[in-house]
N, C-alpha and C positions, 0 to 999 in steps of 0.2 A: 362898617365899611370894610374892615379887614376880612370879615366873614364873606362878604360879597366878592371880593377879589379872590379869595380861596375857592369859592364856589365856581367862579368863572374859569379859573385856572384848571381846576379838577374837571370841569365839564369840557374844556378845550382839549385837555390831554385825553380824556375818555373818548371824545369824538374822533380825535386824531388816531388813536389806537383802533377804534372801530373801523375807520376808513381804511387803515392799513390792512386790517384783517379782511375786509371786503375785497381789497385789491389782490391780496394773496389768493383768496378763493377764486376770484375772477381769473387770475393768471393760471392757476391750476386747472380751471375749467377749460381755458383756451388751449393749454398744453395737452389736456386730455382729448379734446376734439381733434387737434392736429395729429396726435398719435393714433387715434382711432381711424382717421382718414388715411394715414400712412399704412396702418395694418390692413385696412380694407383694400388699398391698392396692391399691397403685397399678396393678399389672399386671392385677388383676381389674377395676378400674374402666376401665382402658384397653381391655380385651377387650369390656366392655359397650358402651363408646362406639363401638368399631369395628363391633360387631354392629348397633348402632342406625344408624350411618352407612351400612352396607351395605343395611339395610332401606330407608332413605330414598332412597339412590341407585337402588335397584331400582324404587322407585315413580315416579321422574322420567319414564321413558319412557311409562309409563301415563298420567301427568298430561299429558304433551305430546300424546299421542294424544287424550285427552279434550278438551284445549283446542282442538285442530284440529277434532274432530267437533262440539263445541258451537258453535264459531265458524261452521262450515258450516251447522249447523241454524239458528242465529240469522240468518245472511245469507238463507237460504231463507225463513224466517218473515217477515223484513222485506220481502222482495220480494213475498211473497204478500199481506202487509198493505197494501203500496202499491197493488198491483193491485186489491184489494178496495175500498180507499178511493177509487181512481179510478173504479171501477164504481158506488160508492155515490153519487157526485156526481150522476149522471144517473138513479140508480135509485130504488127505493121504500124503505120502512122496513125490509123484510127484508134488502135489500142493506146498509143502514146497520148492522143488527145483525151481519151476517156480517163487515163491515169492523171493527166494534168487537171482535168475538171474535178476529179475526185479529190485531188490534193488541195485545190482551192476550197472545195466544200469542207474538207477537214479543217483547214485553216480558219474558215469562218465559224465553224462549230466550236473550235478551241477558243477563239476570241469571245464568242458568246458565253462560253463557260467561265472564262476569266472575268468578264463583265459581271456575270451573275454572282460570282464569288466575291468580287470587290463590293458589290452592292450590299451583300449580306454583311461583310466586314464593316462597311460604313454604317449600316443600321445598328450593328452591335456596339460600335463606338458611340453612336448617337445616344443609345440607351444609357451607356455609362455617363456620358456628358450630362444628359438630362437628369439622371439620378443625382449627380453631384450638384447641379444647379438647384434642384428641389431641396436637397438637404441644407444647402447654404441659405436658401430663402426661408426655410422653416426656422433656422437658427436666428435669422434677422427678425422674424415675426415674434419668436419667443423673447428675444432681447427687448424688443419694443414693448411687449406686454409686461415684462418684468419691470421696466423703467417707468411705467405709467404712474401718475400721481396718486391714483386710487390705492396702489399697492405700497406707496411710500409711507 
C-alpha cells in the first residue's frame, strides 16, 4: 500500500511539473507571437517612413532648382523696377504707372522666391525629422527582437 501511495504521489508531482512546463512553453509561444506581431507592425511603419523619406529627398533637387530660378526672376524684376523708377523721376505719369507696376511685379517675384526658399528649408527639416524617426523605430525593433523568448 505504501508503494502505491508513493507511486501516486510521484506520478502526481511528475504530471504537475509536466503541466507547468507545458504552460511555460505555451506562455513563451504567446509572447513570441505577440512580439512578432509588434515587430511586423513596426516594420510596416518603418517602410512607410522610408518611402516618405525617399519622396521628400527626391523633391529637394526640384526645390533647389526652383529657389535658384525664382531668385533669378526676383533679381531681374528688382533691376527692372529700379530702372523704371529711375526713368519715372524725370518722366510723366505713364512712366510712374509703369514703375509702380514693375515694383509690384518685383514684390511678387521676391515673395515667390521667399516661399520657394521656405519650402526647401521645410523639406530639409522634414528629412532630418524622418531620419530621426527611422533611427528610433529601428532601435525599437532591435530591442523587441533582442527581448524575444527565442533569444532568452
